[in-house]
Backbone as a printed PyTorch tensor [residue, N CA C, xyz], in Angstrom:
tensor([[[  0.7870,  -1.2770,   0.1180],
         [ -0.1090,   0.0210,  -0.1330],
         [  0.8080,   1.0150,  -0.1590]],

        [[  0.6240,   2.4880,  -0.7840],
         [  1.3800,   3.4090,  -0.7910],
         [  0.7410,   4.4740,  -0.2570]],

        [[  1.2620,   5.4510,   0.1750],
         [  0.8280,   6.6340,   1.0480],
         [  0.0230,   7.7910,   0.1810]],

        [[ -0.6450,   8.3720,   0.6410],
         [ -1.2830,   9.3160,  -0.0960],
         [ -0.4040,  10.3380,  -0.5150]],

        [[ -0.2360,  10.9190,  -2.0250],
         [  0.3040,  11.5650,  -2.2940],
         [  1.8490,  11.1220,  -3.1330]],

        [[  2.2520,  10.1640,  -2.6910],
         [  3.6000,   9.8170,  -2.9490],
         [  3.2810,   8.9520,  -4.2690]],

        [[  4.2890,   9.0050,  -5.3300],
         [  4.1450,   8.0680,  -6.4810],
         [  4.5450,   6.6600,  -6.2050]],

        [[  4.1900,   5.8000,  -6.8480],
         [  4.4660,   4.4700,  -6.9450],
         [  5.8990,   4.2490,  -7.2070]],

        [[  6.3530,   3.2900,  -6.8050],
         [  7.9210,   2.8060,  -7.5630],
         [  7.7880,   2.8190,  -9.1570]],

        [[  6.8560,   2.2200,  -9.5790],
         [  6.9850,   2.3130, -11.3260],
         [  6.8950,   3.6510, -11.6220]],

        [[  6.0100,   4.4710, -10.9410],
         [  5.9030,   5.7800, -11.7050],
         [  7.2190,   6.4860, -11.3040]],

        [[  8.0600,   6.2890, -10.3230],
         [  9.0240,   6.9870, -10.2180],
         [ 10.0850,   6.3650, -11.2340]],

        [[ 10.2390,   5.2250, -11.3400],
         [ 11.2270,   4.4320, -12.3940],
         [ 10.8790,   4.6900, -13.7610]],

        [[  9.5080,   5.3410, -14.1590],
         [  9.0090,   5.7870, -15.3950],
         [  9.4810,   7.1690, -15.7710]],

        [[  9.8300,   8.0370, -14.6220],
         [  9.7110,   9.2010, -14.9800],
         [ 11.1960,   9.3770, -15.6790]],

        [[ 11.2160,  10.4050, -16.8480],
         [ 12.2700,  10.6100, -17.5150],
         [ 13.4920,  11.2170, -16.4840]],

        [[ 14.7060,  11.2100, -16.9270],
         [ 15.5490,  11.6280, -16.1880],
         [ 15.3410,  13.0880, -16.0420]],

        [[ 15.4110,  13.8380, -16.8610],
         [ 14.7820,  15.3020, -16.5930],
         [ 13.8450,  15.6260, -15.2960]],

        [[ 12.9630,  14.7680, -15.6210],
         [ 11.5780,  15.0750, -14.5230],
         [ 12.3550,  14.5220, -13.0720]],

        [[ 12.9260,  13.3620, -12.8860],
         [ 13.4560,  12.7260, -11.8270],
         [ 14.5930,  14.0130, -11.1890]],

        [[ 15.4500,  14.4450, -11.8480],
         [ 16.3690,  15.6860, -11.5220],
         [ 15.3600,  17.0680, -11.1600]],

        [[ 14.7760,  17.3500, -11.6050],
         [ 13.8280,  18.6560, -11.1810],
         [ 13.0260,  18.3190,  -9.9170]],

        [[ 12.3370,  16.9010,  -9.6380],
         [ 11.7070,  16.2950,  -8.3180],
         [ 12.9330,  16.4840,  -7.5770]],

        [[ 14.0770,  16.0500,  -7.8220],
         [ 15.0500,  16.3300,  -6.8150],
         [ 15.6390,  17.5680,  -6.2720]],

        [[ 15.6020,  18.3950,  -7.2780],
         [ 16.0480,  19.7390,  -7.0020],
         [ 14.6490,  20.5390,  -6.1950]],

        [[ 13.7830,  20.4300,  -6.6040],
         [ 12.6090,  21.0680,  -5.9530],
         [ 12.3890,  20.4340,  -4.4250]],

        [[ 12.7520,  19.2490,  -4.0660],
         [ 13.0920,  18.8640,  -2.7030],
         [ 14.1430,  19.3450,  -2.1550]],

        [[ 15.4880,  19.7960,  -2.6200],
         [ 16.2830,  20.4580,  -2.2780],
         [ 16.3930,  21.7150,  -2.0790]],

        [[ 15.5140,  22.4570,  -2.6930],
         [ 15.4570,  23.9300,  -2.6140],
         [ 15.3270,  24.4410,  -1.3100]],

        [[ 14.4910,  23.9330,  -0.2810],
         [ 14.5340,  24.6040,   0.8420],
         [ 15.5980,  24.1890,   1.8840]],

        [[ 16.5420,  23.3790,   1.4900],
         [ 17.7490,  23.3120,   2.1370],
         [ 18.7830,  24.1290,   1.9730]],

        [[ 18.5690,  25.5180,   1.2830],
         [ 19.8140,  26.4220,   0.9670],
         [ 19.3920,  27.4480,   1.9700]],

        [[ 20.4390,  28.3130,   2.1390],
         [ 20.5690,  29.3360,   2.9870],
         [ 21.1180,  30.4650,   1.9360]],

        [[ 20.9020,  31.7650,   2.3190],
         [ 21.5990,  32.7290,   1.6170],
         [ 22.2890,  33.4400,   2.6400]],

        [[ 23.3220,  33.7490,   2.0950],
         [ 24.7160,  34.2770,   2.6840],
         [ 24.7720,  35.5950,   2.2600]],

        [[ 25.4450,  36.4640,   3.1480],
         [ 25.7280,  38.0570,   2.5070],
         [ 27.1790,  37.7360,   1.8090]],

        [[ 26.9810,  38.7750,   0.4970],
         [ 28.0000,  38.5990,  -0.5910],
         [ 29.2730,  38.6870,   0.0200]],

        [[ 29.6250,  39.5180,   0.8150],
         [ 30.7930,  39.4060,   1.3150],
         [ 31.0010,  39.8420,   2.9930]],

        [[ 30.9650,  38.2860,   3.6040],
         [ 30.7100,  38.4550,   4.8920],
         [ 32.2280,  38.7690,   5.5440]],

        [[ 31.9990,  39.2690,   6.3520],
         [ 33.3900,  39.7750,   7.4240],
         [ 33.5620,  38.9650,   8.1900]],

        [[ 35.0260,  38.4420,   8.2240],
         [ 35.5130,  37.2360,   9.0440],
         [ 35.3700,  37.8050,  10.5710]],

        [[ 35.5480,  36.8230,  11.4990],
         [ 35.5250,  37.3190,  12.7870],
         [ 36.7260,  37.5640,  13.2020]],

        [[ 36.7220,  38.7580,  14.1600],
         [ 38.2060,  39.3390,  14.5000],
         [ 39.1780,  38.7450,  14.5960]],

        [[ 38.9410,  37.5230,  15.2110],
         [ 40.2710,  36.6320,  15.4630],
         [ 40.6290,  36.1650,  14.0530]],

        [[ 39.8930,  35.6470,  13.2190],
         [ 40.3400,  35.0440,  12.0430],
         [ 41.0090,  36.2820,  11.1810]],

        [[ 40.4370,  37.5170,  11.2200],
         [ 40.9490,  38.7460,  10.2600],
         [ 42.3260,  38.8000,  10.9740]],

        [[ 42.6400,  38.8760,  12.1050],
         [ 43.9400,  39.0360,  12.9360],
         [ 44.9300,  37.9750,  12.5880]],

        [[ 44.2610,  36.9940,  12.6310],
         [ 45.1810,  35.8380,  12.2130],
         [ 45.8070,  35.8290,  10.6860]],

        [[ 44.5910,  36.0730,   9.9090],
         [ 44.9190,  36.1760,   8.3550],
         [ 45.7930,  37.5980,   8.0630]],

        [[ 45.7570,  38.5070,   8.6760],
         [ 46.7400,  39.2430,   8.6280],
         [ 48.0290,  39.0930,   9.0530]],

        [[ 48.2920,  38.5850,   9.8670],
         [ 49.7200,  37.9460,  10.6420],
         [ 50.3100,  37.0180,   9.6000]],

        [[ 49.2490,  35.9560,   9.2050],
         [ 49.8810,  35.0070,   8.3680],
         [ 50.1200,  35.7520,   6.7530]],

        [[ 49.5480,  36.7210,   6.5140],
         [ 49.6030,  37.3640,   5.1220],
         [ 51.3610,  38.1630,   5.5620]],

        [[ 51.4820,  38.7860,   6.6050],
         [ 52.6660,  39.5650,   6.9390],
         [ 53.6260,  38.3720,   6.8370]],

        [[ 53.5710,  37.2200,   7.5440],
         [ 54.7340,  36.1250,   7.3570],
         [ 54.9020,  35.8060,   5.9930]],

        [[ 54.0110,  35.6490,   5.1340],
         [ 54.1980,  35.1050,   3.6140],
         [ 54.8280,  36.3540,   3.0290]],

        [[ 54.5440,  37.5130,   3.3610],
         [ 55.2250,  38.6760,   2.3360],
         [ 56.4770,  38.7960,   2.9710]],

        [[ 57.0050,  38.3790,   4.2890],
         [ 58.0780,  38.5850,   5.0410],
         [ 58.9240,  37.3560,   4.0250]],

        [[ 58.6550,  36.2570,   3.9870],
         [ 59.3120,  35.2330,   3.2260],
         [ 59.2140,  35.1380,   1.8670]],

        [[ 58.3160,  35.7210,   1.1540],
         [ 58.8180,  36.4530,  -0.2780],
         [ 59.8980,  37.2790,  -0.3590]],

        [[ 59.9400,  38.3850,   0.4590],
         [ 61.1630,  39.2880,   0.5440],
         [ 62.3920,  38.5950,   0.6580]],

        [[ 62.5960,  37.6830,   1.5750],
         [ 63.6910,  36.8710,   2.1520],
         [ 63.9880,  35.8220,   0.6250]],

        [[ 62.9720,  35.3140,   0.1950],
         [ 63.4220,  34.5640,  -0.8490],
         [ 64.0150,  35.4520,  -2.1740]],

        [[ 63.5680,  36.6170,  -2.3670],
         [ 63.8790,  37.4670,  -3.4200],
         [ 65.2880,  37.7880,  -3.2080]],

        [[ 65.2880,  38.2680,  -1.8750],
         [ 66.9140,  38.6230,  -1.4240],
         [ 67.9060,  37.4820,  -1.8980]],

        [[ 67.5750,  36.3850,  -1.3650],
         [ 68.4620,  35.2590,  -1.4500],
         [ 68.5500,  34.7980,  -2.8550]],

        [[ 67.8750,  35.0700,  -3.5590],
         [ 67.9680,  34.4520,  -5.1340],
         [ 68.6010,  35.4530,  -5.8130]],

        [[ 68.8360,  36.8400,  -5.5900],
         [ 69.2860,  37.8700,  -5.9610],
         [ 70.9180,  37.8350,  -5.3860]],

        [[ 70.9710,  37.3900,  -4.4010],
         [ 72.4610,  37.3300,  -3.9430],
         [ 72.9780,  35.9040,  -4.2940]],

        [[ 72.4740,  34.6520,  -4.5080],
         [ 72.8390,  33.6200,  -4.7430],
         [ 72.0380,  32.8870,  -5.9960]],

        [[ 72.4000,  33.2550,  -7.2900],
         [ 71.7420,  32.9230,  -8.3830],
         [ 72.0140,  31.2720,  -8.8480]],

        [[ 73.1760,  30.7380,  -8.2830],
         [ 73.0070,  29.3490,  -8.0820],
         [ 71.9330,  28.1600,  -7.2690]],

        [[ 71.2650,  29.2090,  -6.6050],
         [ 70.2420,  28.5100,  -5.9020],
         [ 68.8020,  28.9420,  -6.5000]],

        [[ 68.7790,  29.6320,  -7.6000],
         [ 67.4550,  30.1330,  -8.1980],
         [ 66.2100,  29.1300,  -8.4110]],

        [[ 66.7840,  27.7630,  -8.9200],
         [ 65.9810,  26.7450,  -9.1010],
         [ 65.1740,  26.5740,  -7.9970]],

        [[ 66.0560,  26.1870,  -6.7590],
         [ 65.2840,  25.6110,  -5.5780],
         [ 64.4410,  26.6700,  -5.0120]],

        [[ 65.2630,  27.7580,  -4.8220],
         [ 64.6050,  28.7710,  -4.1960],
         [ 63.3900,  29.5540,  -4.9040]],

        [[ 63.4790,  29.5310,  -6.2210],
         [ 62.4570,  30.1870,  -7.0800],
         [ 61.1820,  29.3500,  -6.8750]],

        [[ 61.1290,  27.9160,  -6.8310],
         [ 60.0460,  26.9140,  -6.6800],
         [ 59.4850,  27.2780,  -5.5530]],

        [[ 60.1120,  27.3260,  -4.3120],
         [ 59.4960,  27.6520,  -2.8280],
         [ 59.1750,  28.9140,  -3.0050]],

        [[ 59.6470,  29.9900,  -3.3440],
         [ 59.2930,  31.3120,  -3.5760],
         [ 57.5820,  31.3650,  -4.1540]],

        [[ 57.3970,  30.4230,  -5.1910],
         [ 56.1970,  30.3410,  -5.9090],
         [ 55.1970,  29.7820,  -4.8820]],

        [[ 55.6580,  28.7530,  -4.0420],
         [ 54.5590,  28.4120,  -3.1210],
         [ 54.3180,  29.4170,  -1.8980]],

        [[ 54.8210,  30.2720,  -1.7190],
         [ 54.8180,  31.0430,  -0.7090],
         [ 53.6650,  32.4960,  -1.5240]],

        [[ 53.6930,  32.5560,  -2.7550],
         [ 53.1440,  33.5020,  -3.4030],
         [ 51.4700,  32.8370,  -3.5290]],

        [[ 51.5240,  31.3700,  -3.7200],
         [ 50.2740,  30.7840,  -3.9480],
         [ 49.8360,  30.8810,  -2.4940]],

        [[ 50.5120,  30.7320,  -1.2800],
         [ 49.9920,  30.7270,   0.0390],
         [ 49.3250,  32.2460,   0.3840]],

        [[ 50.0180,  33.2630,  -0.1680],
         [ 49.4560,  34.6470,  -0.0390],
         [ 48.0380,  34.7520,  -0.7250]],

        [[ 48.0570,  34.2820,  -2.0240],
         [ 46.8650,  34.3190,  -2.7830],
         [ 45.5420,  33.5000,  -2.1410]],

        [[ 46.1440,  32.3530,  -1.7520],
         [ 44.7770,  31.5500,  -0.7740],
         [ 44.4080,  32.3710,   0.5420]],

        [[ 45.2870,  33.1350,   1.0020],
         [ 44.8830,  33.7830,   2.2880],
         [ 43.8690,  34.7720,   1.6850]],

        [[ 44.2640,  35.3990,   0.4960],
         [ 43.5280,  36.6530,   0.0740],
         [ 42.2740,  36.3590,  -0.5960]],

        [[ 42.3010,  35.1400,  -1.1080],
         [ 40.8330,  34.5160,  -1.6320],
         [ 39.7660,  34.1650,  -0.3970]],

        [[ 40.5180,  33.7910,   0.6960],
         [ 39.7080,  33.0610,   1.9220],
         [ 39.2020,  34.4870,   2.6250]],

        [[ 40.3120,  35.3310,   2.7450],
         [ 39.6950,  36.8200,   3.5360],
         [ 39.9760,  38.0750,   2.4770]],

        [[ 39.1930,  38.3300,   1.7220],
         [ 39.2860,  39.0760,   0.7000],
         [ 39.5890,  40.7130,   1.5270]],

        [[ 39.6320,  40.8550,   2.6400],
         [ 40.0230,  41.9680,   3.4820],
         [ 41.5090,  42.3190,   3.2740]],

        [[ 42.1770,  41.2080,   2.8460],
         [ 43.7200,  41.1970,   2.7810],
         [ 43.9790,  41.6630,   1.5300]],

        [[ 43.1840,  42.0600,   0.4630],
         [ 43.6510,  42.3540,  -0.9830],
         [ 43.7560,  43.9290,  -0.6250]],

        [[ 43.5700,  44.2890,   0.2610],
         [ 43.5660,  45.9700,   0.1240],
         [ 44.9660,  46.1270,   0.6190]],

        [[ 45.5000,  47.4580,   0.8670],
         [ 46.7990,  47.9180,   1.2860],
         [ 46.8510,  47.5680,   2.6770]],

        [[ 48.1650,  46.8840,   2.9810],
         [ 48.3850,  46.5010,   4.6500],
         [ 48.5630,  47.8790,   5.2720]],

        [[ 48.2150,  47.9860,   6.6400],
         [ 48.6160,  48.9680,   7.2310],
         [ 49.9920,  48.7700,   7.6720]],

        [[ 50.6680,  47.6540,   7.7220],
         [ 51.8020,  47.5080,   8.2610],
         [ 52.9690,  46.9030,   7.1680]],

        [[ 52.3470,  47.4550,   5.7370],
         [ 53.3620,  46.6010,   4.6230],
         [ 54.4370,  47.1990,   4.4250]],

        [[ 54.8430,  48.5810,   5.0840],
         [ 56.3550,  49.0300,   5.0400],
         [ 57.0100,  48.0790,   5.9300]],

        [[ 56.2350,  47.3230,   6.9560],
         [ 57.0640,  46.7040,   7.9420],
         [ 57.2560,  45.1610,   7.5600]],

        [[ 56.3410,  45.0670,   6.4710],
         [ 56.8310,  43.3620,   6.0560],
         [ 58.0280,  42.9680,   5.8730]],

        [[ 59.0560,  43.7090,   4.9690],
         [ 60.5260,  43.0040,   4.9210],
         [ 61.2040,  43.1080,   6.2610]],

        [[ 60.5480,  43.8700,   7.4970],
         [ 61.4640,  44.1370,   8.6430],
         [ 60.7150,  43.2730,   9.5510]],

        [[ 59.7860,  42.4450,   9.2500],
         [ 59.1650,  41.8050,  10.2870],
         [ 59.9640,  40.5440,  10.9980]],

        [[ 59.8320,  39.9630,  11.8760],
         [ 60.4900,  38.7290,  12.7190],
         [ 60.9710,  37.5720,  11.7090]],

        [[ 59.9630,  37.6760,  10.4630],
         [ 60.4550,  36.3000,   9.6930],
         [ 61.3920,  36.9060,   8.6660]],

        [[ 61.1560,  38.2930,   8.1830],
         [ 61.8550,  38.8470,   7.4380],
         [ 63.0070,  38.7710,   7.8330]],

        [[ 63.5580,  39.4040,   9.0370],
         [ 64.7620,  39.7340,   9.5880],
         [ 65.7080,  38.3120,   9.4970]],

        [[ 64.9250,  36.9830,   9.2650],
         [ 65.8530,  35.8560,   9.5790],
         [ 65.9870,  35.3450,   8.1860]],

        [[ 65.7680,  36.3540,   7.1670],
         [ 66.3070,  36.0130,   5.9710],
         [ 67.5560,  36.3190,   5.3310]],

        [[ 67.9850,  35.9500,   4.5840],
         [ 69.4970,  36.0830,   4.2270],
         [ 69.5530,  37.0880,   3.6090]],

        [[ 69.5790,  38.4000,   4.0090],
         [ 69.9380,  39.8700,   3.2800],
         [ 71.0910,  40.1670,   3.8770]],

        [[ 72.2080,  40.8420,   3.3470],
         [ 73.1380,  41.5240,   3.9140],
         [ 73.4460,  42.8120,   3.4620]],

        [[ 72.6920,  43.9510,   3.9920],
         [ 72.8160,  45.1970,   3.5180],
         [ 74.3630,  45.9920,   3.0970]],

        [[ 75.1790,  45.6370,   4.0100],
         [ 76.4920,  45.9080,   3.9550],
         [ 77.2640,  45.3670,   2.8940]],

        [[ 76.7420,  44.2560,   2.2610],
         [ 77.5010,  43.7720,   0.9480],
         [ 76.3000,  42.9970,   0.1830]],

        [[ 75.5250,  43.8950,  -0.4200],
         [ 74.4230,  43.4680,  -1.1880],
         [ 74.8800,  42.5280,  -2.6420]],

        [[ 76.1130,  42.4180,  -2.8640],
         [ 76.4070,  41.7200,  -4.2900],
         [ 76.5740,  40.1370,  -4.3180]],

        [[ 76.6610,  39.5840,  -5.3610],
         [ 76.2390,  38.2400,  -5.5480],
         [ 77.4390,  37.7960,  -4.9380]],

        [[ 76.9690,  36.3540,  -4.0190],
         [ 78.1730,  35.6250,  -3.7670],
         [ 77.5520,  34.1970,  -3.6820]],

        [[ 77.9500,  33.3060,  -4.5170],
         [ 77.4630,  32.3540,  -4.9410],
         [ 78.5980,  31.0710,  -4.4040]],

        [[ 79.4620,  31.4160,  -3.4180],
         [ 80.3730,  30.4300,  -2.8020],
         [ 79.7120,  29.3720,  -2.0410]],

        [[ 80.0730,  28.1540,  -2.0080],
         [ 79.1510,  27.1970,  -1.2060],
         [ 79.2620,  27.4470,   0.1010]],

        [[ 79.9450,  28.2770,   1.0240],
         [ 79.6640,  28.7080,   2.5170],
         [ 78.6200,  29.6640,   2.3370]],

        [[ 78.4470,  30.7720,   1.4550],
         [ 77.4250,  31.6570,   1.5070],
         [ 76.0010,  30.8410,   1.0860]],

        [[ 76.1130,  30.0990,   0.0260],
         [ 74.7110,  29.4570,  -0.3330],
         [ 74.1680,  28.5850,   0.8860]],

        [[ 75.2240,  27.8660,   1.6300],
         [ 74.7510,  27.1000,   2.8470],
         [ 74.2630,  28.0400,   4.1500]],

        [[ 74.9950,  29.1200,   4.1950],
         [ 74.4450,  30.0760,   5.2650],
         [ 73.1140,  30.6870,   4.7630]],

        [[ 72.9200,  30.9820,   3.5970],
         [ 71.6120,  31.3520,   3.2570],
         [ 70.5430,  30.3360,   3.2110]],

        [[ 70.6030,  29.1610,   2.8430],
         [ 69.6090,  28.0520,   3.0530],
         [ 69.4740,  27.8240,   4.4770]],

        [[ 70.3770,  27.9120,   5.4290],
         [ 70.1030,  27.6520,   6.9490],
         [ 69.4600,  28.9670,   7.3790]],

        [[ 69.3580,  30.0510,   6.7320],
         [ 68.6230,  31.0480,   7.2290],
         [ 67.5610,  30.8690,   7.0890]],

        [[ 67.2040,  30.6360,   5.4970],
         [ 65.7500,  30.3970,   5.1900],
         [ 65.2710,  29.3540,   5.8580]],

        [[ 66.0450,  28.4490,   6.1950],
         [ 65.2390,  27.2500,   6.6310],
         [ 64.7130,  27.8310,   8.3380]],

        [[ 65.5630,  28.3630,   8.9090],
         [ 65.2090,  29.0640,  10.3520],
         [ 63.8200,  30.1300,   9.8640]],

        [[ 63.9380,  30.8640,   8.9590],
         [ 62.7510,  31.7590,   8.5870],
         [ 61.5510,  30.7270,   8.3830]],

        [[ 61.6850,  29.8550,   7.8940],
         [ 60.4000,  28.8910,   7.5000],
         [ 59.8960,  28.0960,   8.5920]],

        [[ 60.7940,  27.7090,   9.6430],
         [ 60.5930,  27.1810,  11.0130],
         [ 59.5200,  28.2070,  11.6180]],

        [[ 60.3510,  29.3640,  11.7900],
         [ 59.3620,  30.7540,  12.3200],
         [ 58.0090,  30.9260,  11.8700]],

        [[ 58.0170,  30.7990,  10.2420],
         [ 56.5980,  31.0530,   9.8200],
         [ 55.5040,  29.7600,  10.0200]],

        [[ 56.3500,  28.5350,  10.3900],
         [ 55.6170,  27.4480,  10.6860],
         [ 54.8220,  27.4960,  11.9740]],

        [[ 55.6190,  27.9640,  12.6040],
         [ 55.4600,  28.0960,  14.2600],
         [ 54.2810,  29.2540,  14.3560]],

        [[ 54.5400,  30.3180,  13.4570],
         [ 53.7400,  31.4270,  13.5700],
         [ 52.1080,  31.0700,  13.2010]],

        [[ 52.1120,  30.4390,  12.0740],
         [ 51.0640,  29.7040,  11.4300],
         [ 50.2360,  28.8770,  12.3240]],

        [[ 50.9390,  27.9160,  12.9820],
         [ 49.9890,  26.8870,  13.9500],
         [ 49.7140,  27.8710,  15.0440]],

        [[ 50.1210,  28.7600,  15.5130],
         [ 49.5860,  29.6820,  16.4920],
         [ 48.3330,  30.3370,  15.9630]],

        [[ 48.3660,  30.8640,  14.8610],
         [ 47.1490,  31.2150,  14.1910],
         [ 45.9740,  30.3660,  14.1780]],

        [[ 46.4710,  29.2190,  13.5070],
         [ 45.5420,  28.2190,  13.5320],
         [ 44.8720,  27.6630,  14.6610]],

        [[ 45.5990,  27.7380,  15.7760],
         [ 44.9160,  27.5140,  17.1240],
         [ 44.1170,  28.9530,  17.6150]],

        [[ 44.2450,  30.0080,  17.0900],
         [ 43.6440,  30.9490,  17.5760],
         [ 42.2920,  31.4940,  16.7360]],

        [[ 42.0180,  30.4900,  15.6770],
         [ 40.9250,  30.9810,  14.8210],
         [ 39.6400,  30.2700,  14.9850]],

        [[ 39.0140,  30.4250,  14.2580],
         [ 37.5910,  29.8050,  14.1190],
         [ 37.7740,  28.6230,  12.7250]],

        [[ 36.8950,  27.8370,  12.7530],
         [ 37.0580,  26.5860,  11.9850],
         [ 37.1020,  27.0080,  10.5390]],

        [[ 36.7500,  28.3420,  10.1570],
         [ 36.6650,  28.5850,   8.7930],
         [ 37.9120,  28.9320,   8.3210]],

        [[ 39.1260,  29.5160,   9.2220],
         [ 40.3300,  29.8040,   8.5630],
         [ 41.6910,  28.6120,   9.1860]],

        [[ 41.1650,  27.9900,   9.8500],
         [ 42.2630,  26.9040,  10.4860],
         [ 42.8530,  26.0750,   9.6170]],

        [[ 41.7240,  25.5450,   8.7720],
         [ 42.4040,  24.3300,   8.0410],
         [ 43.6030,  25.1510,   7.0320]],

        [[ 43.1430,  26.2200,   6.4890],
         [ 44.1680,  26.8300,   5.6440],
         [ 45.6920,  27.0390,   6.4300]],

        [[ 45.2810,  27.7910,   7.5010],
         [ 46.6660,  28.0720,   8.5800],
         [ 47.4720,  26.6240,   8.6910]],

        [[ 46.4040,  25.6620,   8.9070],
         [ 47.4360,  24.3350,   9.3090],
         [ 47.9200,  23.8870,   8.0960]],

        [[ 47.3440,  23.9980,   6.9290],
         [ 48.1950,  23.6520,   5.3990],
         [ 49.4280,  24.5030,   5.3960]],

        [[ 49.2350,  25.8350,   5.8210],
         [ 50.4820,  26.7050,   5.7150],
         [ 51.5330,  26.0720,   6.6920]],

        [[ 51.1370,  25.9480,   7.9960],
         [ 52.0790,  25.5630,   8.9140],
         [ 53.0360,  24.1860,   8.3120]],

        [[ 51.9920,  23.2150,   8.0080],
         [ 52.8530,  21.9250,   7.3210],
         [ 53.6540,  22.3380,   6.1310]],

        [[ 52.9200,  23.0160,   5.1590],
         [ 54.0880,  23.7010,   3.9340],
         [ 55.3190,  24.1990,   4.3470]],

        [[ 55.2720,  25.2690,   5.4150],
         [ 56.6060,  25.7510,   5.8730],
         [ 57.5090,  24.7690,   6.5230]],

        [[ 56.9430,  23.9790,   7.4060],
         [ 57.5860,  22.8070,   7.9280],
         [ 58.2120,  21.8790,   6.9550]],

        [[ 57.7130,  21.7760,   5.9440],
         [ 58.6130,  20.8430,   4.8160],
         [ 59.3430,  21.5660,   4.1200]],

        [[ 59.2010,  23.2280,   3.8330],
         [ 59.9010,  23.7490,   3.1440],
         [ 61.4510,  23.6400,   3.9620]],

        [[ 61.3920,  24.0860,   5.3470],
         [ 62.6040,  24.1380,   6.0710],
         [ 63.2660,  22.9380,   6.1130]],

        [[ 62.4070,  21.5910,   6.1810],
         [ 63.2000,  20.4580,   5.8630],
         [ 63.9630,  20.3520,   4.6210]],

        [[ 63.3640,  20.5340,   3.5980],
         [ 63.9990,  20.8860,   2.2820],
         [ 65.3810,  21.5740,   2.1840]],

        [[ 64.9920,  22.7550,   2.9520],
         [ 66.2230,  23.5370,   3.1630],
         [ 67.3420,  23.1420,   3.8450]],

        [[ 67.2520,  22.7630,   5.0000],
         [ 67.9930,  21.9490,   5.6540],
         [ 69.0530,  20.8000,   4.8560]],

        [[ 68.0810,  19.9910,   4.2270],
         [ 68.6660,  18.9750,   3.5050],
         [ 69.6520,  19.6850,   2.4920]],

        [[ 69.2230,  20.3950,   1.7620],
         [ 69.8480,  21.2390,   0.5850],
         [ 71.1340,  21.7620,   1.0550]],

        [[ 70.8740,  22.4410,   2.2220],
         [ 72.3460,  23.2960,   2.7620],
         [ 73.3500,  22.2130,   3.4550]],

        [[ 72.9080,  20.7700,   3.8180],
         [ 74.1020,  20.0160,   4.2020],
         [ 74.6290,  18.9580,   3.1510]],

        [[ 73.9210,  18.9870,   1.8520],
         [ 74.3970,  18.5370,   0.8170],
         [ 75.3760,  19.1510,   0.0430]],

        [[ 75.2590,  20.4050,   0.3190],
         [ 76.4670,  21.4500,  -0.2630],
         [ 76.1800,  21.8050,  -1.5650]]])
């Protein structure tokens, strides 16, 4: 016996695919909610995202300086730098408020992560000696470890919306640090 208003199995099986899809969509239509066009992230997420963006910008500046000073490392460092550009783009996509000018953009290159990068204001020339390259790789590895720690802290202070991205950045920076350490020890 079938209930009132419900079609039989034969009737459902006989429905053309388009009709079945329309019936499914009509039933699912009540399960949607409308979201604001540009929802503002919670303050904890915005602060963590801004800190993460500063960290990524600092790493980008550090990689740029290292590539300019050590052209023999450009292949490895260029690939890792590209990852940081992707990280910054992912942050900006998740938190569109980051796309505007940052109030601390001028401090980006001098932030704690940027300070650990291989820049040498006294001697800005090229030095591709093995010792200089190893030193640059060690400083970048330390900057990556510092960034990983910062992303981990940010991840623990945010809501579930931003936490997965920051956790991914933590993992990536940790892997970068290991890779740079291996490259530095290989000579």
